C-alpha positions as CSV (number, residue, x, y, z in Angstrom):
1,M,-6.3,24.0,1.3
2,T,-3.5,21.5,2.2
3,V,-2.4,18.4,0.1
4,G,-0.8,15.7,2.1
5,V,1.4,13.2,0.4
6,A,3.5,10.1,1.7
7,M,5.9,7.8,0.0
8,V,6.2,4.5,1.9
9,C,8.8,1.8,1.0
10,F,8.5,-1.8,2.0
11,R,10.9,-4.8,1.7
12,L,9.3,-7.9,0.6
13,Y,10.7,-11.4,1.4
14,E,10.4,-14.7,-0.1
15,I,9.2,-13.2,-3.4
16,H,9.9,-15.2,-6.5
17,S,8.0,-13.4,-9.2
18,L,6.3,-10.0,-9.9
19,K,3.1,-11.9,-9.6
20,D,3.8,-12.7,-5.9
21,K,4.8,-9.1,-5.4
22,R,1.5,-7.7,-7.0
23,K,-0.4,-9.9,-4.6
24,I,1.2,-8.3,-1.6
25,V,1.1,-4.7,-3.0
26,K,-2.5,-5.1,-4.0
27,G,-3.4,-6.3,-0.4
28,L,-1.6,-3.2,1.1
29,V,-3.3,-0.8,-1.4
30,E,-6.8,-2.1,-1.4
31,K,-7.0,-2.5,2.4
32,S,-5.7,1.0,3.0
33,R,-8.1,2.5,0.4
34,N,-11.2,0.7,1.9
35,R,-10.3,1.5,5.6
36,F,-9.4,5.1,5.0
37,N,-11.0,6.3,1.7
38,V,-7.8,7.8,0.4
39,S,-5.8,7.7,-2.8
40,V,-3.2,4.9,-2.6
41,S,-1.0,3.4,-5.4
42,E,2.2,1.6,-6.1
43,V,4.3,4.5,-7.5
44,A,7.8,3.2,-8.2
45,D,9.9,0.0,-8.5
46,Q,7.2,-1.8,-10.3
47,D,9.8,-4.2,-11.8
48,V,11.8,-4.8,-8.6
49,H,10.8,-8.1,-6.9
50,H,11.8,-7.3,-3.3
51,K,10.9,-3.7,-3.0
52,A,7.5,-1.9,-3.1
53,S,7.1,1.9,-3.1
54,I,3.6,3.1,-2.3
55,G,2.3,6.7,-2.5
56,I,-0.5,8.0,-0.5
57,A,-2.5,11.4,-1.2
58,V,-5.0,13.2,1.1
59,I,-6.4,16.7,0.9
60,G,-8.1,18.8,3.5
61,N,-8.0,22.1,5.5
62,D,-5.8,21.3,8.6
63,G,-2.3,20.1,8.0
64,R,-2.2,18.6,11.5
65,V,-5.1,16.3,10.8
66,L,-3.6,15.3,7.4
67,N,-0.3,14.5,9.0
68,S,-2.1,12.4,11.8
69,L,-4.1,10.5,9.1
70,L,-1.1,9.8,7.0
71,D,0.7,8.4,10.1
72,R,-2.3,6.3,10.9
73,I,-2.5,4.9,7.3
74,I,1.2,4.1,7.4
75,D,1.0,2.4,10.8
76,F,-2.0,0.4,9.6
77,M,-0.1,-0.8,6.4
78,D,2.8,-1.8,8.7
79,S,0.5,-3.7,11.2
80,L,-0.8,-5.9,8.4
81,G,2.5,-7.7,8.4
82,L,2.6,-8.3,4.7
83,A,6.0,-6.7,4.3
84,E,8.7,-4.8,6.4
85,L,8.5,-1.1,6.5
86,V,11.8,0.4,5.3
87,S,11.1,4.0,5.1
88,R,8.4,6.8,5.2
89,E,8.2,10.3,3.9
90,I,5.4,12.7,4.5
91,E,5.0,16.1,3.0
92,L,2.3,18.7,3.4
93,I,1.8,21.3,0.6
94,N,-0.2,24.5,1.5
95,I,-2.0,25.9,-1.5
């Protein structure tokens, strides 16, 4: 069994309140969940207006498939154009 996790950081522009930030983060999270049926959540920097850190988790048998899936999810989030992708980290854990 393999667990794949990713941490994606976005820079948000023209955000004036946490309410504005939540709207963008909610769009990224819900659209990714609905399209790929994976666990997605904001995991850090909840009180920072101009930065969003989102975690993604998947589980399966083949690490290559999970790595490819995480790459596709991150590319999808970036393609939405809601925020600028700053960094991405992917880790596969074999259990």
